[in-house]
C-alpha positions as CSV (number, residue, x, y, z in Angstrom):
1,M,0.0,0.0,0.0
2,K,2.8,2.4,0.9
3,K,4.6,1.7,-2.5
4,W,1.4,2.6,-4.3
5,L,1.0,5.8,-2.4
6,V,4.7,6.8,-3.2
7,V,4.2,6.0,-6.9
8,M,1.0,8.1,-7.0
9,M,2.7,11.0,-5.2
10,S,5.6,11.0,-7.6
11,V,3.3,10.9,-10.6
12,W,1.2,13.7,-9.2
13,L,4.3,15.8,-8.5
14,T,5.7,15.2,-12.0
15,A,2.4,16.2,-13.6
16,C,2.3,19.4,-11.5
17,S,5.8,20.4,-12.3
18,S,5.5,19.8,-16.1
19,G,2.2,21.4,-16.4
20,G,3.6,24.1,-18.7
21,E,6.5,26.3,-19.4
22,S,8.0,28.0,-16.4
23,K,7.7,31.8,-16.1
24,S,10.6,34.2,-15.9
25,Y,10.3,37.6,-14.3
26,Y,12.4,40.6,-15.2
27,Q,13.3,43.7,-13.3
28,L,15.3,46.7,-14.7
29,P,18.5,47.3,-12.7
30,I,18.6,50.5,-10.7
31,A,21.8,52.6,-11.1
32,Q,23.8,52.6,-7.9
33,G,25.2,56.0,-6.9
34,G,26.3,57.9,-3.9
35,V,23.7,59.1,-1.4
36,Q,22.9,62.7,-1.7
37,S,22.2,65.0,1.2
38,T,18.9,66.7,1.1
39,A,19.7,69.0,4.0
40,N,20.9,71.9,1.9
41,Q,18.0,74.3,1.3
42,G,19.7,75.5,-1.9
43,N,19.0,72.2,-3.7
44,R,17.0,72.4,-6.9
45,L,13.9,70.2,-6.9
46,L,12.7,67.8,-9.7
47,W,9.5,65.8,-9.5
48,V,9.4,62.9,-12.0
49,E,5.6,63.1,-12.1
50,Q,4.9,60.3,-14.5
51,V,6.4,57.8,-16.9
52,S,3.6,56.5,-19.1
53,V,3.5,53.6,-21.5
54,P,0.9,52.6,-24.1
55,D,-1.5,49.7,-23.5
56,Y,0.6,47.2,-25.4
57,L,3.6,47.8,-23.0
58,A,1.4,48.2,-19.9
59,G,0.7,44.5,-19.5
60,N,2.9,41.9,-17.7
61,G,4.5,40.4,-20.8
62,V,7.8,41.6,-22.3
63,V,7.1,42.8,-25.8
64,Y,8.9,41.6,-28.9
65,Q,8.4,42.9,-32.5
66,T,8.3,40.0,-35.0
67,S,7.9,42.0,-38.2
68,D,7.4,45.6,-39.3
69,V,3.7,45.4,-38.2
70,K,3.5,42.6,-35.7
71,Y,4.2,42.6,-31.9
72,V,4.1,39.6,-29.6
73,I,3.5,39.9,-25.9
74,A,5.3,37.1,-24.0
75,N,3.3,34.8,-21.8
76,S,6.2,33.3,-19.9
77,N,8.7,36.2,-19.9
78,L,7.1,38.8,-17.7
79,W,7.9,42.1,-15.9
80,A,8.3,41.5,-12.2
81,S,6.5,44.8,-11.5
82,P,4.6,47.2,-13.8
83,L,6.9,48.5,-16.5
84,D,5.9,52.2,-16.0
85,Q,6.9,51.9,-12.3
86,Q,10.2,50.3,-13.2
87,L,10.9,53.0,-15.8
88,R,10.0,55.7,-13.3
89,N,12.1,54.2,-10.4
90,T,15.2,53.7,-12.6
91,L,14.8,57.2,-14.1
92,V,14.6,58.8,-10.6
93,A,17.6,56.8,-9.4
94,S,19.6,57.7,-12.5
95,L,18.8,61.4,-12.4
96,N,19.6,61.5,-8.6
97,T,23.1,60.1,-9.4
98,Q,23.7,62.4,-12.4
99,L,22.4,65.7,-11.1
100,P,24.4,66.8,-8.1
101,G,22.7,69.7,-6.3
102,W,19.3,68.4,-7.3
103,V,16.8,66.4,-5.3
104,V,14.9,64.1,-7.7
105,A,11.8,62.3,-6.4
106,S,8.8,60.4,-7.6
107,Q,6.5,62.5,-5.5
108,P,5.8,66.3,-5.2
109,L,8.6,68.2,-3.4
110,G,7.1,71.7,-3.1
111,S,5.9,74.7,-4.9
112,T,9.2,75.6,-6.6
113,Q,9.9,72.2,-8.1
114,D,10.5,71.5,-11.8
115,T,8.3,68.7,-13.2
116,L,9.3,66.0,-15.6
117,N,6.8,63.8,-17.5
118,V,7.9,61.1,-19.9
119,T,5.8,59.2,-22.5
120,V,7.5,56.0,-23.6
121,T,6.1,54.8,-26.9
122,G,8.6,51.9,-27.6
123,F,10.4,49.6,-25.1
124,H,10.8,46.3,-26.8
125,G,13.0,43.9,-28.7
126,R,12.9,43.5,-32.5
127,Y,13.3,40.7,-35.0
128,D,16.6,42.1,-36.4
129,G,18.4,41.8,-33.0
130,K,17.8,45.5,-32.0
131,V,16.0,46.9,-29.1
132,I,13.9,50.1,-29.3
133,V,13.5,52.7,-26.6
134,S,11.5,55.7,-27.9
135,G,9.1,58.4,-26.8
136,E,9.2,62.0,-25.6
137,W,9.7,63.9,-22.4
138,L,8.3,67.2,-21.2
139,L,10.1,69.3,-18.5
140,N,8.4,72.2,-16.8
141,H,11.3,74.4,-15.6
142,Q,10.1,77.5,-13.8
143,G,7.1,77.8,-16.1
144,Q,9.1,77.2,-19.3
145,L,8.2,74.0,-21.1
146,I,11.0,72.0,-22.8
147,K,9.9,69.0,-24.9
148,R,12.2,66.5,-26.5
149,P,11.6,63.3,-28.5
150,F,13.9,60.4,-28.2
151,H,14.6,57.2,-30.2
152,I,17.3,54.8,-29.4
153,E,18.1,51.6,-31.3
154,A,20.7,49.4,-29.6
155,T,22.0,46.0,-30.8
156,Q,21.8,42.8,-28.7
157,Q,25.0,40.9,-28.7
158,Q,23.3,37.6,-27.7
159,D,19.9,36.1,-28.2
160,G,17.3,35.7,-25.4
161,Y,15.1,37.7,-23.1
162,D,17.8,38.2,-20.5
163,E,20.0,40.0,-23.0
164,M,17.1,41.9,-24.4
165,V,16.2,43.3,-21.0
166,K,19.8,44.2,-20.2
167,V,20.1,46.1,-23.5
168,L,16.7,47.8,-22.9
169,A,18.0,48.9,-19.5
170,T,21.2,50.3,-20.9
171,A,19.3,52.2,-23.6
172,W,16.9,53.6,-20.9
173,S,19.9,54.6,-18.8
174,Q,21.4,56.3,-21.9
175,E,18.2,58.4,-22.3
176,A,18.3,59.3,-18.6
177,A,21.8,60.6,-19.1
178,S,20.6,62.7,-22.1
179,I,17.8,64.1,-19.9
180,A,20.3,64.9,-17.2
181,Q,22.6,66.7,-19.7
182,E,19.7,68.9,-20.8
183,I,18.7,69.7,-17.2
184,K,22.3,70.6,-16.4
185,R,22.2,73.3,-19.0
186,L,19.2,75.0,-17.4
187,P,19.8,78.4,-15.8
């Protein structure tokens, strides 16, 4: 009787574990930088109010473009947390690192803050081995509006979702550096 129970349990466990393809979850790496002091009242303030993504990027699945008109949303390769949140968190961390003298946050900081909104229209891999990071950002600096489009194409050196997510993260970091350079030029 015990042998039969052990056999049934092993059959059941095998069936449960092979019930489908396992899922992989991806998180964009956050830039590591020095800790900034917020004690200085002379700090300039920047609120990253929103990073928005279109519906096709807002789901859980990592997106891959299979032709010039077709996109596939993965069922087994998923974002560990919503993509818009990941993009916003990594942008805030990156800008904090690259903008000394600024306090950059994902929540309102006061009445004299600058405000940054980013609309991401492309954040996906493509059939030709490239990744696409595109969109536009709008900065409200002391009532002056500055709007810039961006479009980055970067090449994957290896196949696979791990590599695609790493290259996407690098391209996003590159755009964050571009935004930081623009902000550094402000009066």
